[in-house]
N, C-alpha and C positions, 0 to 999 in steps of 0.2 A: 264891820269890816269893810275894806274897801271894796269898792265895784268892780274892778277890772281883774280879768282873768290872768295879766300880766303878774299879779303878785306871787304866783306861784311857780314861776320861772327860776332856775338856777338852784332848786334845793336839791338836798341829797337824798330825802326820802318823802314819800306821800304824806299829805295831811292826816291826821287821825280821826277826824270829826265825822267820817262816814267810813264804814268797813264792809267788804262781802260777807254774806252768809253761805250763799249757795249760787252757782253757776248752772244755767240752763244753756246748753250749747249746742247749736246745730250747724255742721260743717258740710260742704259739698266741693271736694276737691275735684278738677278737670285736669287728668293726667296728660293729655293731648295739648292743651293750650297753656298749661303749667300755670293755672290759677286756680282760686277758691272764691267761694261766697260762704258768708256765714251769718247766723243770726243769734244775739244773745239775749236771754232773760236773767238779770243779775238780782237775787234778793239782796238789799242793802239795808244796813242797820245805821241810821242816822242818829249820832249820840250827842251832838251840840249843835246849837243853830248855825247855820249855813244855808247861802243861796246857790251854792256852788256843789259839783261833784268833781273829783280830780282823780283821774286813774290813768293807767300806763297805755299807751298804743304807739306803735311805731311801723312805718312801711304798710300801713293800712288805709284803705279809702273808706271813711266811715261815711255813710249816708246821714246827713245832717238831719233830713225831714223825717227820717224814721225815729231819730231818737226821743224817748218819753221816760218821765218818773212818774209812776202811776199815770194818772191822766194830765200831767203836766207838760208842756212842749217848752223847750229850752229858749231863752232870748239870746244867749250868747252860746258858740260853740267855736272853741279855739284849740288847733292842734300845734303843739311846738315841736317840730321833728328833733332840734338839738337837744330837746330835755325827754324826749319820748313821752310825753304826756298829752292827754285829752282832757281839757275842761271845759265842763257843761255847766252854763249859769242859766238861772232860773229869776224871774221877775219878784220872787218873794221867798222868804226863808222856807225852806223844806220841813215838813212835819217832822217830829223826832219819832222815833220809832221804825218800824221795818217798812220799806217800800220796793217795788220793783223797777229797775232799769232795764229798759229794751232799746236795742237799736240792731241795724243790718249794717254789713260791712264787708268789703272784697278785699283780696291780696293776691301776691304772686307767690306760686312754690318757686322759690329762688334755687340757687346753686351755690350757696353761701355755707351749706351744712348748719345751718342754725335757723331758729325759728320754725316755720311749716316748709320742707324743701323738698325738692326732688333727688332722687338718687337713681343711678342708670344700671341696670343688669340685663343678663341675657336670658331669654326663654325661648325655647325652639330656635336657636339661632339668631333670633331677632332682638334689637334694642328697644327696652322699655322702660319706661318710669316708673318708680315706686314713690308715694309720698310718704316722709317721714317727718317727725317732730324732735327737734334737740332745743330744749327750752332753758337748761340752765348756761349761765347764771340769769339773765335777764332778757330771755328772749320769747316767752310765751307772749309778750305783748305784740310780737310780729305775726302772731296767729288769732288772737282775739283780743280787744279792749279787756283790762283786768288790772287788779290792784297785784302789781307783779313784783311782790315783796314777801320773802318768806314768812314773815309775822302775820300776814293776812291771810290766816287758813280759811278753806271754805270747803264745803261739798260740791263735787260736778257731777253733773248728770250730761251726758253725750250723746248727740245721734249724728250718725254720718250717712252721709248719701252716696253711694259708690256703684260702679259697675258691677252688676250681678255675680260676674265671673271672678271678681276679686275677693282676696281676703282682707278683711278690715279688723285691725286690733285696737284696744285700749287699755287702760289700766284696769278696768273692771269686767266681769263677764258679760255676755250678751244677754240682756233681757227678752227681747224679741226680734224679730226680723220680719219685714214684709217686701214683696217684689212687685214692681209695676214696670213691665216692659224690660228694658236693659238696664234699669237702676234699681238697687236695692237700698232699703233703708233700714240702719242696724242701730237698735236703741240699747243703750248700756246701761247695767245698774247703776245706782247712784254711789259714790265713792264715799269713804269716812272722810274727815277732816282732813285736808291736805294743802300744800303750797302749792302755787301756781307752776314752778319749776319743775315739777315732777309730773305734770300732766303729760300724757303721751298718745300718740297715734300713729299707726302704720299701715298703711294700704298697697297691696301687690299681690303677687301670685307666689305662694310658700307651698312648702310641705312642712309637716313637723312630727315629731315623736315625742311621747309622753310617759310620765310615771306618775308616783304618788309618794307623799312623804307618810311617815308613821300615823300622822293624824289625819290622812286622807286629803291634804291639799294637792290639787293637781298640778303638774308643773310639765309644761312643754317647752321644746327647743324648736323654735322656727327657722328653716333654712330655705334656700333657693332649691328649685325642684330637682330632686335627683342627688340633694348633698346630706339627706338627713343622718347618713351613717356617720358622717363628721361631727355629729351633734351629740352622740352618746356620751362620750366622756364629760362634757360639760353637764349633761342632765344628771349622769350619777354624781358628780361633785355637788351640783345644785340641791339634789335630794337631801343627800348626807348633810350638806351646811346648814341646809334649813332645820333639820332636825337638832343638829349641834347647837345652834343658836337658840332654839327655842328653850333648851336647857340652862344653857349659859346665862342667857337673860331672863330666865325665869318667866317668860312672855310668849304665848303663842305667835306665829306669823300672822300678821294684822287682816290679811286679805284673802277672799276664797279660791284666787288661783295665783299663779307666777307663771309668765310667759318671758322668755327670752328669744332674741332674734338677731341673726347677723345681717349688717347693713353694709352694702358696698361702699357708699361714701359716708365716712365719719369720722369728725375732725378729731375726738378725743378717742382713748381706748374702749370706753363703756360708759355708759350713763344709767343710773339706777332708778329710772322712773318708777314710780309705785305699780306693782305688780306686771310692768312689761319693761323689762330691761333690755336695752338697745345696746349691741356690739358691734365694733370694728369686726370684720369677716376673722381675722388672725387672732383676734383675741377670745373666740367663742369657739371654733371650729379646730378640730384635732383629727388627723388623718396618719395612722401609723406608717403610711408609705411615703407621705410628703412631709410630714412635720418633724422638727427636731425634738429632743428631750427637753431643751430649753424652752421651746413654744409649749410642750405639755405643762410643763411647770407654771408656764406665765398664764395659760389657760384656767389652770386651777386656781392661782393667786387672783386672778382677775373676777372671776365667778364668785370666790368667797368675799372679795372685796365688796361687790356691788350688792350681794345679797346681806351682808353685813349693815348696809345702809337701810335695808328695809325697816330695822330697828333704830339704829344711829343715824338720824338724817330725816328718813320718812316719818317714822312715828313719833320720835323726839326730833324736833327740827330746830337748828339754830336760829337764833331771834333777828340775826343780822348777818350779814356777809365777813363782817368783823370775827366772827365766831365761826367761819368756814372750818377750820382746823378740826373742830368738834365731830363734823361730820367726817372730813378726809382722814385726820390723822387715827381718829379710832377704827374707821373701815381698815385703814392699812394694817394697823396693829392687829385687829381680830382677824383678818384673812390669813397671817400667818400662824395665828393661833388654831384656826380651824384646818389649814393645808398640814401642819405640824400633826395634828390628829389622825387625819385622813391618810397621811402618806409618812409615817414617822421615818421611813428608809431615806426619804430626801434630807433628811438635817436641816429642815426650814428654818429653825432659830438660829442655827449658825450663819445662814445665809442673810439673816435679817440685819447682820452688820453692813451689807450692802447699803440699806436703807439710811443706817445710821451715819455711815460715810458718805453718801450724797448730801444728806441735810447737814453735815458738820463742813462740807467743802464750800456749800453756798452760804451757810452762817459765818463763816469767817471773813466775808466781804464786809466792807464798810457800807456797801449798798445793799445789803441784806434787808429784812426788815422783821420786826417782831411776829410771832405766831399770831398774836391779835392785832391786826393792823387797821387802821382806819380808812374806812372805803367812802368817799365823798360823791362819788358819780357811778352811774352802771357801767361806763367805759372803763374803769379802774378795776372792776371786780375779776376779769378774767385773769389779771395779771398774777393774782395771789393763787392762782391754782398750780403751786409750785413746790419745790422741795422743802419748803419752810412748812407749809401746810400739811403736805403728806408725810415727809421723811422725819422731819424734826418732831411734826406732832406726834407721829407713830413713837419715836425713839423716846419722847418725855414722857409718854403713856408708860411705855416699858419700863422706864426708870422709876415711875412712881409705883407701878404694880410691884417690882423687884424690892421696892423699900419698904411697902407696905404689908408684903405677903398676898400671893395669889388667891387665897380663900377670902380675905378681908375685901379684898378689891372687887372680885366677882360679885360678891353679897352687896356690896356699895352701888356698883352698877345697876345690878338689877332693881334697886330701890329707886334709883334715878330713872329708869325707863318706865318704871311704874307710875310715879310721881308727876312726870312730864309727858306722858303718853298722849298723842293727839293734839299737843300744844307746842310753845316754843321754849327754849333754854338758852342762857348765856354761860359762858364760862364758869363765873362765879356759882351759878347753880349747881353744877357738877362739882365744883370745890366744897361747896357747903354739904353736900349728901355726903362725899367721900369723909369729910372731917367728922361729921356726926357718927358715921359707922365705924371709923377707926380710931377716933381720939387723938390723932395725930394732926399739927398744923398744915393743915394741907394747902389752905388758901395762902398763908403766908411763904410756904415753900414754892409753889408752883407759880404764883404771881410773877417771881424773879425769872421764871423759865418763859412765860408766855407774853407778858407785857414789855419786856426788853430784847432787843436782837441779841444775838452772839450767845457765846458761851466762854467757860474758863479753860484755860490749861492749868494742871495742878502739878507744882514742882515738888518732887519727894525726894527728901534727902536725909540721911542718917547722921545724926549727931548725939554720940554717945549712946545711951539707953533710949534715947527719943527718936522718934519719925516724925521729921519737920514738914510740914505742909504749906504750901502758899499759892492762893489762887490769883490768877490775872487773866483779863480778858484775852482771848486768842484772836488775833487776825493775820490773814495771810500777807498783808504789806508790810509784817515786822514790826508794826506799831503795837502798842498796848492799849487798849480800849479802857474807859472808866468803869466797865460792868462790874458788878459784884452780884453773886448768886447764893441762895442757901442751896448747898451742894449735897445731896444724898449719896454719901460715899460707902460703898461697900469694900471690905477689904479681908485680906487673909494673911496670915503670917505661919510659914512653914507648913501650913496643910491647909486644905479645902475645908477640912473640918472644922478649923480654928476660924470661924468668919467674926468680923465685928461690923456693925452697921453704926453710923453716926451721922449728923449733920455738921458740914464745915460751914459756920455762920458767919465767920469773919475773914479777914483777908489771909489771916494766918492762924495755925494752930499746931499743936503738937501732940502725939501719942506715947505712952511709955509701952515701948515694944514687949516687955516683959508681962504686962497685965494680961495680954491674949495669945502670946506665944507660947504659954505652958503647956497647953494642950496637944503642942505638935509631937509630942513624945508617941502619941497615938499612931503616928506614922513611921516611928520607929528612927525619926530622924535626929541627927546631933545638933547640938547648939551651935556650931560653928557654921552649919550649913542652913541657918535662918535664911529665908527668902520671904519679899514680901510684894503682894499683889494688890493694887488698887484698882477698882472698876471690876470686879468679877463678872465673867462673861461678858464683858464690855455692854451691861446693861445701862451705864450711865452715860448721859450726853456731854462729855468731855473729853478733853485729850490729858494724857500723864506724861510728865518728862521726869524719868528718874534719874538719880545721880548715878556716876559711873558704877559705883559699888553695888546699888541694888539692881541696875540693870544686868550687870554679870551674873550676880546671884540667882537672879530669876531665869536665865537661860541656862545656866549650869544646873538647877535644880530640875528643870523641866528634862533635860538629858537623862540625868542621873533617875529621876523617878521612871521614866521610859523604859531606860534599860533594866532597872529592877524588876518592873512588872513584866516585861517581855520574858526576862529570865524565869520569873515565878510559872507564867502560862507554859513555857518551854518544858518545865518540869511536870506540870499538870494541865494539860490542856482540856480535861473534861470538867474542871472546875468553874461552872457557870458562874457563880458569885465573882471569881476572880475575872473572867471574861467582860462580866458586866463592869466591875471596877474600871477595868482598862478601857472601855469603851467610853465610859463617862468621862475618864482623866483625857482621853485622846480628844473629845469634842471640847472640853474645856481649852486644852493646850491649841487646838486649831483657831478657837476664837482669840485666845490669847496672842499667838504667833501673828494672825491676822491684824488684829488690833496694833501691835507694836510697829508692823510695817507701815500701816495708815498714819500712825502719828509721827512717826519719824520722817516719813514724806512730807507731811503737812508741816512739820518743824524745819525742815529742808527748804522747802518753797518760802517760808517765812525768814529764811535766812538765820535761824536760831540753831542751825546743826549744819555740817557741811554736807556737801553730796559726797564727799570723799567717806565719810563715816557712814552715810546711806549706802553706798554700794559694798563696803564691808559688812554690813547687816545682811543686805541681800545675798551677798555670797554664801552667807551661813544657811542659806535654804535651799542648798543646791541638791539635797537628798529629800527634799519634800514630794510629797505625792497627793495630799489632800486638797480636793476642790476648792473648798471655802478658802484656805490659805493660797493657794496658786491664783485664785481668781484675782486677789488684791494684790499680790507679787506682780502679776502678769501686768495689771493696770499701772501698778507704779514703774514697771520696766518701759511700758510704751510711752509714759510721760517723760521719762530720763531720755529717752532715745529723741524725743521730739524737741526737748528742750537744747540738747546738745549740738543740735544740728546748727543754731545760732550761736550758742554759748562757746563752744569750743569744737569747731569744725574739724579742727585736725585730728581730734581725739575720739570723734563721733563713730568711725569706724571700729575702733578697738573697744569702745564703750559698747556698741551693738553686740560685737562679738562675746564679751564678757556676760550681756543679759542672754544671748543665745545659750551659751555653755550652762547658764542657770537652768533654762526651762527644757533643754533637751532632753536629759536622762528621763524625765516624767514622760515627755513625749515620745521617746523610742520605746519606752516600756508599754505604752498604749498602742503606740503605732496607727496605721490609719484604718485597719478594718475592725469592725466590732466583734467582740469575743462573746461567746454563749455564756450566759449567767453574769455577764457583768452589771454593777451598779449603774442606776440613774445617774449617780454623780461622776463616775466614770466617763460614762458617755458624754457628758456636759463639758467635762474637763479635757477630753481629747478636740474636742471643737474649740474650746478656748485657746488650748496650746499650739495647735497648728495653724490656727488664724494670727496668734502672736507672733510665731516664727516667721510667718510670711510676712508681716508688717516689719519685722526687724531685718528683712533680707537674707534669710537662711537659704542658701542656694538649694540644698538637697530637698528641702522641704516644698520650695517653689516648684523645682523641676518635677517632683512627684505629683504635685498638684495639677499641673500641666498635665502630665502623662494621663491622668485619671480622667482630666476633663475632657480629652480628646476620645478617650473610649467612652465616656457618657454622652457626647456630644452624638455619637454615631449611635449608640444604643441606650436610649433613657431609661431601661430597666435594669441596666448593670448592678451588680451588687457591689462595684468598686466606688462606687460615689453615693453612699445614702444620704440623706436629708442633713445630718448632723456634721458631714466633712464638705458639704457643697460651697459654704460660704468661703473656707478656706481655698480650695481650689480655683473659684471664680476671682478672689483677689490675687491668688497667683498667675493666673491668666492676665489679669489687668496690669501687675507690675511690669510686665513685658511688652504691654500694647505702646506702640508709638504712632504716629501718623503715617510713617513710611511701612510699619508693619501691623496693620490694625486687624488681621482677621480674627483675633480673640475676641475684640470688642464686637465684632459683626456677628460672631458665633453666639455670643451672650444674647445680643439683641434678637437673634432668631428665636433662641430659647425664650425669651420674654415673650416675645409675639405668640409663640404657640402655646404658652403654658395658661392654663385656665384658673390655677389656684392663686391666691393672693399671697400666699406664703413663699412661694417660689418666685413671683413677680417681686416681691420686697427684698428677698436675697439679691437678686440681679441688680436691682436699682441702687442698692447699698454698695455695689462693687464699681457701677460704671464709671465713677468719678475719682476712682482711686489711682489711676494711671500716674505715672510721672510726668507724661508729655502734656504739656499746658493746652494744646488744641484739643486734645482728646477729653481734658476737663471740661472746657468750653462747650464741647459739643454735647456732653453728659448734661451740663446745666441747661442748655437750650433745648433739650430733649423733654426736659420737665415742663416746657410750653406748649408741648404738642398733645393732641387728644389722647394719645396712647398713657399719659400718665394722669392717674386722678389726683386732683389737687390734695387731698388728704395724704399721698404718699411722697410727695415733694421733699421731706424731710430725711427719708433714704438716701437720697441723691446728695441732699447737703450734708448728711451727716458723714459720707464717705470721701469728702474731697481730700486729695492728697497735699501733703506739705509743700510740694512742688508747686501745686496748683492755687495755692491760696491767693497770690497776687492777682492772677486771672480771675479767679472767683469775685475779687473785691471789684475789681474794674467791671465785671459784669452785673454785679449788686447795682452799683451806681447808675450804670447805662439803663437798667430795667427797674429802677426802684418805682417809679410811678405804676407800672403795669403791675409789680407785684402788690403793691399797696392796694390796688384796685380789684385784684384777683383774689388774693388771701386775704379775707377781711376779719377772720377771728385772731384774737391777741394770741393764741397758743401757735397757732401757724404763721403768723408775720414775725414772730419772735423767733422761730426756728431759723430764718433767714440771718438775722442778726449773730445768733447765739451759735451757729455753725461758722459763719464766714468771718466774725470779727477776732474771736480769741485767740486763733492760731497764730496772730502776729505778736512780736515780742519787743518792738520798739516804742519809747516814748514819741518819735516823730509820727509813726503810724496811728498811736493813741490820738494826737493832735489832729491828723487828717481826717481820721473818721469822726472825730469831734466837729470839724469844721463843715463836711458835707452835711452831716445831720442837723446843723444849725438851722433853725427855722422848718424843719421838716419833722420835728417830734411831736408824736400823739401819745395819749396816757395809756393807749392798748400796747405799745411796746417800748415806752420810755425805761421802765425798771429794768428790762432785758439789756437795752442799749449800755446804761450806766453800769451794770454787772459786768457787760463784755469787755468795756472798756478799762473796768478796774483789773478784770483779769490780764489784759494785754501789759499795763504797768506793773502788775506783780510779776509776771513774766521778765519783763525789762529788768526789774530790780534783781531778782534770783540770778538772771545772767551775769550781772556785773559781780554779783556774789561768787558765783561759780568760777568767773576768769580770775578772781584774785586767791582761789585756793592754791598755795603752793605744792601739796603732794596729791593733787589728784591724778596727774599723768603717771607718775611713780607708782601710785597705788593700784591703777588700772593695771600698768605692765605687772606688777607683783601678783596681782590676782590671776592675770591670763597664764603667767608662768607656774603659778602653783596647780592651776587645773590642768596645763599642758604635762 
C-alpha cells in the first residue's frame, strides 16, 4: 500500500478495511459563544492490513496531539476539506481485530441548519440560542469525526455537558445525570446499531406533553414554553401511528421512547432521527384557532411519514444513498396508509394522486433521473431528495402493491423488516423478498421502474373486438424517449367488478374485449354501452391516452351510472348498502376524473393534444364539487392562465373569465364563511377555490377578500377571516398594492411583525411578492435579506412571485447570487431560488441568458435544479408556439363563454 494519505482523496466512499463498532461521544456546546468541544472514543474493527484509518470530518478542528489508536500515536494526520475526510497514518500496520481510536476536537454551532447548529427562539421575551443537530445526509461529520456512511452502522453512547437549567435530548433515554455548579452532565443509554445520519441532539428550554402506546412506549412532544397545547394533535397521531405500524410491519417499535420536537430554524420539513424526531414548527404544531384544515392534514401526514422511518430507514437502512428511495418512497406511501386509517373521512388515498402527479411532472423531463441514481460525492446527495425519490418512489410502491394484492404485499414487507433489522439493504434485497413471498417476477418488473428514468404513456384504441395498447416513453418536450417498461396494467370493462390485471411486456399488445367484458351484465348494462378504463384508481405510474371512442364512452358511462345510482338512492334513502356502493363509486369517479384532467394537461404541454380540446374537457367539469377533482382542475386552470399571458395575450382575459366561470359555482356554494358540520374536505376546498379566483383576477372575490381583511386588521379575533381563508384575503390585498398605494403591504407587514405563530408568518410571506408592481416585488425579495425572516422561510417569498415580477426577480437574483450562495448553503434551499425564479420564463432567449449567467458558476448542489428549470423554460416556449398555431382556439373560447352566458 502506498505510504501517502493522498491516495484516499477523490473517492466516492470510505475504504472498508476498518469499520466502527461503537462510538463513545462527549460533547459540550457553548450556546453563548456558539462553539462546542468534543471527545470521541471509537471502537474500531480492523479487518485487513493497513497503517491508515480513514474517516469523515468537516469544519472541525481536530487536536492532532490527542489522537491515539490503542497506545499508538499517529505519524501522519491529514484533513482534506474538499473530500471531508480525516486520514490518520501510523508507522506500522495496525493489529487486526478491535481497537479504540480516541481524539479531541472543537467546532462551531453554525447558522446553516446542518451539522451541529444554533436556532434562535424567544424565552420570556428574550432571544436565546438552542443547539440542534441535522445530520442527513452527510453532516454528522460536522459534529464529530465518524464513518459518515449509512452502511457503517454502530452503537452510540452519548454524554452531554450543558447548563443545568436546560433540557438536553438525544436518541436514547437518560441513564443518569450529575450536576456540578451551573453545568450538568447527562449520560444516555447506549443505542442499538444505527447509522450516523440518525444521531440527534437538542439542547434548550422546552415544555412537553406525553402519552403512551398500547405497548407502554412513552411518547413526548416538546415545544417552546407555553405551546404544548399545539402539540396535542401530533401526539395523538404519533401514538396511534406507532401502534398501527407495529401491527403492519409485525415488528415492535425498536426503542424505549420516542420524542418529537419543534425547531424554529429547520431546513427540511422534518427529520426522522431515531427516537428523537425533529420538525419545523409548522410541520408539528397545530392550533385550532390559527391553523388551517390543510395544515392539520399536513401535520398528520408528516408525523406518520417520520414515524414510518423508524422501521423503514432506521431499523432497516439503505446501504447507500443510491437507495434513498427505499427510505423516502416507502415512508411517503405508508404515511397515506396510516392517515387513511386514522382519518377515513379525509379520503386520503384519493389525495395520493397529488403525489403521483408531482412525480409524473418531474419524471417527464429529460433532466429527470432514475429512482436509483448513482451518487459519487457527498455534495450530490441532497439533490436527490426530490419528487422522484419521494413521490415517484411512493407511487411505484403503490403500483406494485395494487398488482400483487395488499395482503401478500404486507406479509412480504414484514418478512423484509425481520430479515434486515439493524442492518442495511439494497433495492434488490427488497425485490428478492417480495418475489419469494408472491411468486411474481418482481425484480424484472420493478427494475424497469427504478433503474431507468421516465415512464410510459399507454395509447389505447378499439380495433374490432380488440383493445390495442401501445407504450412509449412520455416526455414533456414532445419527443419520445427510448424507454420500455414492464407495465402492471389494471383494467376494467363495463363494470368495476370485471377487472383484469396483466403485464404489458412489449411495446404493443392487444386484449380481446369479450373475454373479460362478459361479466358486465352484473351491473345491468347493455353491450352497446361498453366502457373501458385502464389504470384503475390511478394506482399505476403511467399516463393513458384513449382514442376518441373510448374517451367518450368513459365520460358517458360515468354520467349514466351516477344518475342511475342517485335515482335509486332517491327512492330508497335508508338503503345503507346502496349508499356505500354510491360512495365507493363516487370515490372511483373522482380519482378517474382528476386523472383524466392531469393526463390531458400533460399531453397538451407536450403538444400531443391541443389547448382547445383541453379547455373543452375542463368545461365539462363546471358542476363538479369534489375536493380531489377540483384541486387538480384548479392547478391546471392556473397553469393555463399563466401560459396564455405569453402565448395569446389578446385572448388571456377571456380565457381567465372562462376558467373563473368553471370554478365559481363551487366557490359560491361554499361561500367565505364556514358552516356547521361541513366536512374537512369542504373546508380545504373553500380555501383552494377562493385563492384560485383571486389569482385569476375575479373582482368580486378580490373585493370581498379586501373587505374582510380590513375588518380583520382592526380586530384579529373576528370570525370573518378564519385561518382557512386568510391566504385568499392576503393575496387579494396584494393584487391591489402599488408603489403609490402601498397601505395593504404595510398592513400585512404589521401583522407579520406582531404574529408569534410561524403559520401566520408563512401565510404573509407567501403573499408579499405577489403584487403586480415590480418595485413592491423587489422590496419583498429584499425583505428576505433582513433578520426579520428566517433563512428557512425564504421559499415562501420566492414561491409567491407574481408573473409581472419575474423579470425583476431574475435581475435581483443575478445581482445577489454570491450573497445567496454564501447564505443558503444547503442544496434544497439554494435550489429553491432557481426553481422559483427561472421556470416562469417561456422563451428560448431567456433560457440562453440564464445558461450564460450560470456558466462557470455551477455547483453539484444545484446543478440538477438548474438543468430541470431550463428544460421547463424550453418546454413552455415550445408549448406557446403550438398554442399560437391552433386555428380554433379563439372561436372555442367564445363559444364556451357564450354557452355559459
